[in-house]
Structures are given as C-alpha cells and as structure tokens.
C-alpha positions as CSV (number, residue, x, y, z in Angstrom):
1,M,165.9,36.1,117.2
2,K,162.9,38.0,118.8
3,L,164.6,41.4,118.1
4,T,165.4,40.4,114.5
5,I,161.8,39.4,113.7
6,A,160.4,42.5,115.4
7,L,162.8,44.7,113.4
8,L,161.7,42.9,110.2
9,A,158.0,43.5,111.0
10,S,158.7,47.2,111.7
11,L,160.6,47.7,108.4
12,T,157.9,45.9,106.5
13,G,155.2,48.1,108.0
14,V,157.1,51.2,107.0
15,G,157.6,49.9,103.4
16,A,153.9,49.5,103.0
17,F,153.6,53.3,102.9
18,V,155.4,53.9,99.7
19,A,153.4,56.5,97.8
20,S,150.2,55.0,96.3
21,S,150.7,56.0,92.7
22,R,153.1,53.1,92.6
23,S,150.4,50.5,93.2
24,I,148.0,50.8,90.3
25,T,146.8,47.3,89.7
26,S,143.2,46.4,90.5
27,H,143.8,42.7,90.9
28,H,146.1,40.9,93.3
29,A,147.4,37.4,94.1
30,S,145.9,36.3,97.4
31,T,148.4,33.5,97.7
32,S,151.5,35.7,98.2
33,T,153.4,35.6,101.5
34,T,152.7,38.6,103.7
35,L,153.9,40.1,106.9
36,Y,150.9,38.6,108.7
37,Q,151.6,34.9,107.8
38,F,153.6,34.2,110.9
39,G,152.4,30.7,111.1
40,T,154.8,29.7,108.2
41,L,158.1,30.7,110.0
42,G,159.1,27.0,110.0
43,F,159.8,26.6,113.7
44,N,158.0,26.6,117.1
45,T,156.9,30.2,117.9
46,E,155.6,29.4,121.4
47,G,156.8,31.9,123.9
48,L,158.5,34.0,121.1
49,Y,156.0,36.9,121.5
50,S,154.6,38.8,124.4
51,R,150.9,38.6,125.0
52,A,150.5,42.1,123.5
53,E,152.4,41.0,120.4
54,E,150.4,37.9,120.0
55,E,147.2,39.9,120.2
56,T,148.5,42.3,117.5
57,I,149.4,39.3,115.2
58,R,146.0,37.8,115.8
59,T,144.3,41.0,114.9
60,Q,146.5,41.5,111.8
61,G,145.5,38.0,110.6
62,E,141.8,38.8,111.1
63,V,142.2,42.0,109.2
64,M,143.8,40.2,106.2
65,G,141.0,37.5,106.2
66,Y,138.4,40.3,106.4
67,L,139.9,42.1,103.5
68,N,140.0,39.1,101.4
69,E,136.3,38.5,102.0
70,V,135.0,42.0,101.3
71,Q,137.2,43.3,98.5
72,A,135.3,44.0,95.2
73,P,135.8,46.2,92.1
74,T,135.2,49.9,92.6
75,A,132.1,51.1,90.8
76,I,132.7,54.5,89.1
77,R,130.0,57.2,88.8
78,S,128.6,57.1,85.3
79,N,127.8,60.8,85.0
80,L,131.1,62.5,85.9
81,G,131.0,64.1,82.4
82,T,133.9,65.8,80.7
83,S,134.0,69.1,82.5
84,V,134.9,69.8,86.1
85,I,135.3,73.0,88.1
86,I,137.3,73.7,91.3
87,S,136.6,76.5,93.7
88,G,137.8,77.8,97.0
89,F,141.5,77.1,96.3
90,D,144.1,79.8,96.7
91,P,146.3,79.9,93.6
92,T,149.3,80.7,95.7
93,D,148.8,77.6,97.9
94,P,150.1,74.2,96.9
95,A,146.6,72.8,97.1
96,S,145.6,74.4,93.8
97,T,148.3,72.6,91.8
98,E,147.8,69.4,93.7
99,I,144.1,69.2,93.0
100,L,144.6,70.0,89.4
101,A,147.2,67.3,89.2
102,F,144.8,64.7,90.7
103,L,142.0,65.6,88.2
104,N,144.4,65.6,85.3
105,N,146.3,62.4,86.3
106,E,146.8,60.1,83.3
107,E,146.9,57.1,85.7
108,S,143.4,57.9,86.8
109,A,141.5,56.4,83.9
110,H,138.2,57.1,85.7
111,F,138.7,60.8,85.0
112,Q,138.0,61.7,81.4
113,F,137.8,65.4,81.8
114,T,138.5,67.5,78.7
115,K,137.9,70.8,80.5
116,I,139.1,71.7,83.9
117,V,137.9,75.1,85.2
118,A,139.6,77.0,88.1
119,H,137.2,79.4,89.7
120,V,139.4,82.1,91.3
121,E,139.0,85.6,92.9
122,D,142.0,87.0,90.9
123,M,142.4,85.6,87.5
124,K,145.7,87.4,86.8
125,V,147.3,85.9,89.8
126,A,145.8,82.4,89.1
127,K,147.1,82.3,85.6
128,K,150.6,83.4,86.7
129,R,150.7,80.6,89.4
130,L,148.9,77.8,87.6
131,I,150.1,78.1,84.0
132,G,153.7,76.8,84.0
133,R,156.0,74.3,82.5
134,N,154.4,71.4,84.4
135,A,151.0,72.3,83.0
136,R,152.3,72.2,79.5
137,Y,154.1,68.9,79.9
138,T,151.2,67.2,81.5
139,G,148.6,68.4,78.9
140,L,146.8,70.4,81.6
141,L,147.2,73.6,79.6
142,D,145.0,72.2,76.9
143,K,142.2,71.6,79.4
144,L,142.5,74.5,81.8
145,D,140.2,77.4,81.8
146,F,139.4,80.1,84.4
147,T,136.4,81.9,85.8
148,E,136.6,84.9,88.2
149,G,134.4,86.0,91.1
150,A,133.5,85.4,94.7
151,S,134.4,82.1,96.5
152,S,131.7,80.1,94.8
153,P,130.9,80.3,91.1
154,T,127.5,81.7,89.9
155,V,124.9,79.5,88.2
156,E,126.0,81.1,84.9
157,Q,129.6,80.1,85.5
158,L,128.5,76.5,86.2
159,A,126.8,76.2,82.8
160,D,128.0,73.1,81.0
161,V,130.0,71.9,84.1
162,S,129.2,68.4,85.2
163,S,131.3,68.0,88.3
164,W,132.5,70.3,91.0
165,V,135.3,70.1,93.6
166,A,134.7,72.8,96.3
167,H,137.1,73.7,99.0
168,V,136.1,75.6,102.2
169,G,138.9,76.8,104.4
170,G,138.9,77.8,108.1
171,G,136.1,75.3,108.9
172,D,133.4,77.8,107.7
173,M,130.4,75.5,107.5
174,S,128.2,78.5,106.6
175,K,129.5,78.4,103.1
176,L,127.9,75.0,102.4
177,S,124.5,76.6,101.8
178,D,125.8,78.8,98.9
179,I,127.5,75.8,97.3
180,V,124.3,73.7,97.5
181,D,122.1,76.5,96.1
182,A,124.4,77.2,93.2
183,A,124.7,73.5,92.3
184,E,121.0,72.9,92.7
185,A,120.2,75.8,90.3
186,A,122.8,74.7,87.7
187,E,121.1,72.1,85.5
188,S,124.4,70.5,84.2
189,V,126.0,69.9,87.6
190,K,125.5,66.2,88.6
191,N,128.3,65.7,91.2
192,V,129.7,67.9,93.9
193,V,132.4,67.0,96.5
194,I,133.1,69.4,99.3
195,L,136.3,69.5,101.3
196,V,136.3,71.5,104.5
197,S,139.7,72.1,106.1
198,G,140.8,73.8,109.3
199,A,137.7,72.5,111.1
200,Q,139.2,72.4,114.7
201,S,136.3,74.5,116.0
202,V,133.6,72.6,114.3
203,G,131.5,70.4,116.7
204,G,129.3,67.4,116.3
205,D,126.1,69.4,116.1
206,A,127.4,71.6,113.3
207,L,128.5,68.5,111.3
208,K,125.1,66.9,111.7
209,A,123.4,70.1,110.6
210,A,125.6,70.1,107.5
211,E,124.5,66.6,106.7
212,E,120.9,67.5,107.1
213,L,121.4,70.5,104.9
214,L,122.8,68.3,102.1
215,K,120.1,65.7,102.5
216,D,117.3,68.3,102.4
217,K,118.5,70.6,99.7
218,A,120.6,68.5,97.3
219,T,118.0,67.0,95.1
220,T,119.5,67.3,91.5
221,F,123.1,66.3,92.2
222,A,125.1,63.7,94.2
223,Y,127.3,65.0,97.0
224,T,130.2,63.9,99.3
225,L,131.4,66.0,102.3
226,L,134.8,65.5,103.8
227,V,135.9,67.4,106.9
228,V,139.5,67.6,108.2
229,P,141.5,69.6,110.6
230,E,144.3,72.1,109.7
231,W,146.5,70.9,106.9
232,N,150.2,69.8,107.2
233,N,152.7,69.3,104.4
234,E,153.1,65.5,104.7
235,P,153.0,63.8,101.3
236,E,150.0,61.5,100.5
237,A,150.1,57.9,101.6
238,T,152.8,58.3,104.2
239,C,150.3,57.9,107.1
240,A,147.2,55.8,107.6
241,F,143.9,57.5,108.1
242,G,140.6,56.9,109.7
243,I,137.2,57.9,108.4
244,V,134.1,58.4,110.6
245,N,130.6,59.3,109.5
246,V,129.5,62.7,110.9
247,T,126.5,61.0,112.5
248,D,128.9,59.1,114.8
249,V,130.7,62.3,116.0
250,V,129.5,63.4,119.5
251,D,131.8,66.3,120.4
252,A,134.6,68.1,118.5
253,P,136.2,65.6,116.1
254,F,139.6,67.1,116.3
255,E,142.1,68.2,118.9
256,Q,143.3,71.8,118.7
257,S,146.8,70.8,117.6
258,E,145.7,68.1,115.3
259,T,146.6,68.2,111.6
260,F,146.0,66.2,108.5
261,S,148.0,65.9,105.2
262,R,146.8,68.4,102.7
263,E,147.8,66.2,99.8
264,E,146.0,63.2,101.3
265,S,142.8,65.1,101.9
266,L,142.9,66.3,98.2
267,R,143.5,62.7,97.1
268,I,140.5,61.5,99.1
269,I,138.1,64.1,98.0
270,S,139.1,63.8,94.3
271,E,138.7,60.0,94.4
272,C,135.3,60.4,96.1
273,L,134.3,62.4,93.1
274,A,134.6,59.2,91.0
275,I,133.5,56.5,93.6
276,D,129.9,55.7,93.1
277,N,129.5,54.4,96.7
278,A,130.8,57.7,98.1
279,K,127.5,59.4,97.1
280,G,125.7,60.9,100.0
281,K,128.6,60.3,102.4
282,C,129.4,63.0,105.0
283,V,132.6,62.0,106.8
284,V,135.5,63.2,109.0
285,A,139.1,62.1,108.5
286,N,141.8,61.8,111.2
287,A,145.4,60.7,110.8
288,A,146.1,57.3,112.3
289,K,149.8,57.3,113.3
290,E,149.7,54.4,115.7
291,A,151.1,51.2,114.1
292,N,148.7,49.0,116.1
293,S,145.6,51.0,115.3
294,L,143.0,49.1,113.3
295,E,143.0,51.9,110.6
296,N,146.7,51.4,110.1
297,M,146.4,47.6,109.9
298,L,143.6,48.0,107.3
299,I,145.5,50.3,105.1
300,V,148.8,48.4,105.4
301,G,146.8,45.2,104.5
302,M,145.2,46.7,101.5
303,R,148.5,48.0,100.2
304,E,150.2,44.6,100.7
305,M,147.3,43.0,98.7
306,G,148.0,45.4,95.8
307,L,144.9,47.5,96.0
308,N,145.3,51.0,94.5
309,R,144.3,54.3,96.1
310,L,140.8,54.3,94.6
311,Q,140.0,50.9,96.2
312,E,141.7,51.9,99.5
313,I,139.8,55.1,99.8
314,E,136.5,53.5,98.8
315,H,136.9,50.9,101.6
316,M,137.7,53.5,104.2
317,V,135.0,55.9,103.2
318,T,132.2,53.3,102.9
319,R,133.3,50.8,105.5
320,G,136.0,52.4,107.7
321,A,137.4,50.5,110.6
322,K,134.1,49.3,111.9
C-alpha cells in the first residue's frame, strides 16, 4: 500500500508539469481534491509514512494553504502600448522565433501589439529566418517589421516604440548601460525588460552594480532585469524554477555547469513585460529540479489550483519561495 501511494504521488507530481499554455483560466475551485489532501484517504495513516515523508506532506499542506491566502488577480501594466521591439536575438537561434511567438500569442490577451519590430544586425538573414509559413498562419507577418544596426537600436529606431525586450548574451553586463541610455533618450519607450543569459561568470557585486545602474539612470521608463545561466533546450514548464533578488546574491549565483531552459527564460521575461508588480525587479533564476524543494512545491501547487503562467510567474518574481 505504501509503495502504491508513493507511486501515485510521484505520477501526480509529474503530471503537474504539463506545458502551461494548457492552463489558461484565472479562477479556480478551491474545494477540489488535490495531491496534498492526504487526510481524506479514509483509513488510519499512522505509521504509513516515514518521518521525512510526513515532513514533506506537512510542508505541502502549508504551501497549499499559503497559496490560497495570497493569490490575487494579476495587475497588467497600463502603458504597454501597441508597439514592441526585440533586440539582441540571433535570427538563426530558436530564441528569436520563440520570443516573437510569446509576444504574438493570441492566448496572451494582455499583449495588444499591432507592431512587433525585430532589431537585427543582418536584415537579409533575419527576414529569411523569421518570415515563414508559421509567421503567416499566426498573423505575425502582418505585425512584423525590422530595423538593422548594432546590438542595441538607436534612439531614432526606437521612435514610436512603447515596449522593449532586450537580450544580452554571454553574461555581458557592460551592455546594460547602452540599453538604458537609449531607452532614456527615447520619449516613447515606457517599458524595458532585459534578459541576460550565459551569466556563469557574473558575481554578486556585478549584479548589485547592475541594479544600481538601473535605479539611478532609468527615470523615464519601467524596467525588469532577469539573469540566467547558459541556456538548454528543455521546453517551458517542464521544470520548476526559483527566483532570487540580486540583492540577496552573495557570490556567483550559478555553478559553471548549470543551465536554464531557454524557452522558460523567454516566457518569464515576456510575462514580466506585462506584470505591473514586476516593475523595478532585478532577479536571478535557477532551475529547481528537486521534487521536495519549496520552489517545486509552490509551482506544482499553483498549477494544481489552475493558475496560468502569468499568475505563476508573478508570484515567483514578486514573492518567490521566501
């Protein structure tokens, strides 16, 4: 009996990680039976679990109770506008098509962009790679435009753009200053989210310096900074993740061999563009693969409750596992 129940719990935990786009509703029924309601098994469970298992079950119950208390509707930024630009994405890398798909997703009603600009270093290559059958079928082709130049667009190229998704590869924190300067000088830009990938060599001091830079120089727009290690090819929503404020990072936040899902990082940064409570956040993301980790329990709990990715990411970015 003990083995059967443990197997059931294991399978249920795995099932909670079905890709997030399948759980879209913002409301849920708090009365539904979940994995964590072990008190309703209908027989005496004394001695059925080890002390470690009992502690895990107790923590899971506390997590579900906590989530029921703190959940609230997600507030969306009111000034996202109708135009967004992406920069720092290599058109030959899957990240380019993935970020465009997130911004053009018909299931993301919070994005009402009628113009999506891809700022690239080689327009000919970009058009060849990004304009295809999928772009036509999804309506992206009607919105997509291009600008060409260095890694960051100029002030002139940012004219009439209201939101900006910037990617910085190789953990190159020195590029943040150029992004901030351009956004500050562009009157129309109101929201900037920055994703730094490959940040294995970035230490705690550099992260805090980046936050100070944004606090001091970003006066005309709202910002969010997300820092992750090297990308891997895992699909989004297949692994839990933890979010830590850069102010809480003491040493290097990543192991040299550590990786993070490319698609998941793009999902997080794109949703942060919409989440009002993500303004001013500078955070680091790590994968949380341990089933008994608090991060995993939180995310499994939110998915069992029917929260969508927008709500899940807001909770992890603004509250985390603290």
